[in-house]
C-alpha positions as CSV (number, residue, x, y, z in Angstrom):
1,M,-8.9,35.1,-205.5
2,V,-6.7,34.5,-208.6
3,R,-3.7,36.8,-208.8
4,T,-2.3,37.6,-212.2
5,L,1.4,37.9,-212.7
6,P,2.6,41.4,-213.7
7,R,3.4,41.7,-217.4
8,R,7.1,42.1,-218.3
9,K,8.1,45.4,-219.8
10,I,8.6,45.4,-223.5
11,R,12.1,46.8,-222.9
12,D,13.0,43.7,-220.9
13,E,11.8,41.4,-223.7
14,V,13.8,43.3,-226.3
15,A,16.9,43.1,-224.0
16,D,16.5,39.3,-223.8
17,R,16.2,39.1,-227.6
18,I,19.4,41.1,-228.0
19,K,21.3,38.8,-225.5
20,E,19.9,35.7,-227.3
21,L,21.2,37.2,-230.6
22,I,24.7,37.7,-229.2
23,A,24.8,34.2,-227.8
24,A,23.3,32.5,-230.9
25,E,25.8,34.2,-233.2
26,R,28.7,33.8,-230.8
27,L,29.5,37.4,-231.0
28,M,32.6,38.7,-229.1
29,P,33.4,42.1,-227.5
30,G,33.8,44.6,-230.3
31,D,31.7,42.8,-232.8
32,R,29.1,44.9,-234.6
33,L,25.4,44.5,-233.9
34,P,22.5,45.5,-236.1
35,T,21.4,49.1,-235.8
36,E,18.4,50.0,-233.5
37,S,16.2,50.3,-236.6
38,E,17.3,46.9,-237.9
39,L,16.7,45.3,-234.4
40,A,13.3,46.9,-234.3
41,E,12.4,45.5,-237.6
42,R,13.9,42.0,-236.9
43,F,12.2,41.7,-233.5
44,G,8.9,43.4,-234.4
45,F,9.2,46.1,-231.7
46,N,9.1,49.9,-232.0
47,R,12.4,51.7,-232.0
48,L,11.8,53.4,-228.7
49,S,11.5,50.0,-226.9
50,V,14.8,49.0,-228.6
51,R,16.5,52.2,-227.5
52,E,15.4,51.6,-223.9
53,A,16.7,48.0,-224.1
54,T,20.1,49.0,-225.5
55,K,20.5,51.7,-222.9
56,A,19.8,49.2,-220.1
57,L,22.3,46.7,-221.7
58,E,24.8,49.5,-222.2
59,F,24.7,50.4,-218.5
60,L,25.8,46.8,-217.7
61,G,28.4,46.8,-220.4
62,I,26.7,44.1,-222.5
63,V,26.5,46.5,-225.5
64,E,28.3,49.7,-226.4
65,S,27.1,52.6,-228.5
66,K,29.7,54.8,-230.2
67,T,29.2,57.7,-232.5
68,G,30.2,56.7,-236.0
69,V,30.4,53.1,-235.1
70,G,26.9,52.1,-233.9
71,L,26.1,49.2,-231.6
72,T,28.8,46.7,-230.7
73,V,29.1,43.9,-228.2
74,G,30.6,45.3,-225.0
75,Q,32.9,44.0,-222.3
76,I,30.8,43.4,-219.2
77,D,31.8,45.8,-216.4
78,L,31.6,43.5,-213.3
79,A,32.4,46.4,-211.0
80,R,29.4,48.3,-212.3
81,V,27.2,45.2,-212.0
82,T,28.4,44.7,-208.4
83,D,27.6,48.3,-207.5
84,H,24.2,48.1,-209.1
85,F,23.1,44.9,-207.4
86,G,24.8,45.5,-204.1
87,F,21.6,46.9,-202.6
88,H,19.3,44.2,-204.1
89,P,16.5,43.3,-201.6
90,A,17.7,39.7,-201.5
91,L,20.9,40.9,-199.8
92,V,19.6,43.8,-197.8
93,A,16.8,41.7,-196.2
94,A,18.9,38.6,-195.8
95,S,19.4,37.3,-192.3
96,P,23.0,37.0,-190.9
97,R,22.7,33.2,-191.1
98,Q,21.8,33.4,-194.9
99,L,24.7,35.7,-195.6
100,I,27.2,33.6,-193.6
101,E,26.1,30.4,-195.4
102,S,26.3,32.1,-198.7
103,R,29.9,33.1,-198.0
104,I,30.8,29.7,-196.8
105,V,29.4,28.0,-200.0
106,L,31.2,30.5,-202.2
107,E,34.5,30.6,-200.5
108,T,35.0,27.0,-199.5
109,G,34.0,26.0,-203.0
110,V,37.0,27.7,-204.6
111,L,39.6,26.2,-202.2
112,P,40.5,23.2,-204.4
113,H,41.2,25.6,-207.2
114,V,43.3,27.9,-205.0
115,A,45.4,24.9,-203.8
116,D,46.0,23.8,-207.4
117,R,47.2,27.2,-208.4
118,M,49.4,27.5,-205.3
119,A,51.1,24.2,-206.3
120,A,51.8,25.7,-209.8
121,D,52.7,29.2,-208.8
122,D,54.4,30.3,-205.5
123,G,53.2,33.8,-206.1
124,V,49.6,32.9,-205.2
125,Y,50.7,32.0,-201.7
126,D,52.9,35.1,-201.5
127,S,50.2,37.5,-202.4
128,L,47.9,36.1,-199.7
129,Q,50.7,36.1,-197.2
130,A,51.3,39.8,-197.8
131,I,47.7,40.6,-196.8
132,V,48.0,38.4,-193.7
133,D,51.2,40.3,-192.8
134,G,49.2,43.5,-193.1
135,F,46.9,42.4,-190.3
136,R,49.8,42.3,-187.9
137,T,50.4,46.1,-188.3
138,A,46.7,47.1,-188.3
139,R,45.9,49.7,-185.6
140,D,42.2,50.4,-186.1
141,L,39.0,48.6,-186.9
142,Q,38.6,50.2,-190.3
143,T,42.0,49.0,-191.4
144,W,41.2,45.5,-190.2
145,I,37.9,45.4,-192.0
146,D,39.5,46.6,-195.2
147,L,42.2,44.0,-195.0
148,D,39.6,41.3,-194.3
149,I,37.7,42.2,-197.4
150,R,41.0,42.2,-199.4
151,F,41.9,38.8,-198.1
152,H,38.6,37.1,-198.9
153,R,38.5,38.8,-202.3
154,A,42.1,37.7,-203.0
155,L,41.2,34.2,-202.0
156,L,38.5,34.1,-204.7
157,E,40.8,35.8,-207.2
158,S,43.4,33.1,-206.5
159,S,41.0,30.4,-207.7
160,G,41.3,31.9,-211.3
161,L,37.5,31.8,-211.5
162,A,36.8,35.5,-212.3
163,P,33.0,35.3,-212.3
164,L,33.0,34.2,-208.7
165,V,34.9,37.3,-207.7
166,A,31.9,39.3,-208.8
167,F,29.6,37.2,-206.6
168,G,31.9,37.7,-203.7
169,D,31.8,41.5,-204.2
170,L,28.1,41.4,-204.1
171,L,28.3,39.9,-200.6
172,Q,30.5,42.6,-199.3
173,V,27.4,43.8,-197.5
174,F,28.3,40.9,-195.2
175,F,31.3,42.8,-193.9
176,Q,29.5,46.1,-193.8
177,R,26.8,44.7,-191.6
178,F,29.1,43.0,-189.1
179,R,31.8,45.7,-188.8
180,D,31.2,46.0,-185.0
181,S,31.4,42.2,-184.5
182,V,35.2,42.2,-184.7
183,K,36.7,43.2,-181.3
184,R,40.3,44.2,-181.0
185,A,40.9,41.4,-178.5
186,E,40.0,38.9,-181.2
187,W,42.3,40.3,-183.9
188,K,45.1,37.8,-182.9
189,Q,42.7,34.9,-183.4
190,G,41.7,36.3,-186.8
191,I,45.3,36.6,-187.9
192,E,46.1,33.1,-186.8
193,S,43.0,31.8,-188.7
194,H,43.9,33.6,-191.9
195,Q,47.4,32.2,-191.6
196,R,46.3,28.6,-191.1
197,I,44.0,28.8,-194.1
198,I,46.7,29.7,-196.5
199,D,49.3,27.4,-194.9
200,L,46.9,24.5,-195.2
201,L,46.2,25.3,-198.8
202,Q,50.0,25.5,-199.5
203,K,50.3,22.0,-198.0
204,Q,47.4,20.8,-200.2
205,K,45.3,20.0,-197.2
206,V,42.1,21.3,-198.7
207,R,39.7,19.5,-196.4
208,A,41.4,21.0,-193.3
209,A,41.5,24.4,-195.0
210,T,37.8,24.2,-195.7
211,A,37.0,23.4,-192.1
212,E,39.2,26.3,-190.9
213,L,37.5,28.7,-193.3
214,R,34.1,27.6,-192.3
215,T,34.9,28.1,-188.6
216,H,36.5,31.5,-189.5
217,I,33.4,32.8,-191.3
218,E,31.0,31.3,-188.7
219,S,32.7,33.2,-185.9
220,H,30.6,36.2,-186.9
221,Q,27.5,34.2,-186.1
222,R,28.8,33.6,-182.5
223,R,29.8,37.2,-182.0
224,I,26.5,38.8,-183.0
225,G,24.6,36.1,-181.0
226,S,22.2,35.3,-183.9
227,K,20.4,32.0,-184.1
228,P,20.3,30.0,-187.4
């Protein structure tokens, strides 16, 4: 039996056309866009479909609508995007192995950039060290988890590659799912691992730091007893 693909909503087609317009004309945040009536006429869609498209794009921060100003190019709100897609089925249904490998690919990939920025700015190392020091005074699991999230987010931020921070935030479900996998007896090992990662990066030993980070992330796999 031949199965037909579902038709895309007109709203989505209009949204794509608006994004193509922004890219083609190299518009920047704050630049004016045509009115909804003008967009409807230009693209050959009715105004209702254009309104639905602009509202969807406005939610993500791609466009803004202000009284007396009209439509302008927005500043994408990565925090809002992260919240919106944090419950995407691809993440919710992902196996522990898939989530672990995703974090490994993302986080180890930025390490060369982090090492370069450490070499140019001592403050990069200091900010990461402050988080590691926080682990030493943690007294409960929730504090530990919060610090772990902060550390791995700060590692991505330290690369200077802002878009990757958003991807990392999407994978925070990784920590939420494995909260109980961190036992108090293993906290010391975790502290030492975080410390080795940043010390190796400071010494420009990226390969060794990569191996350490991979082992650190994969430790969750061993704790929960999941198979690849």
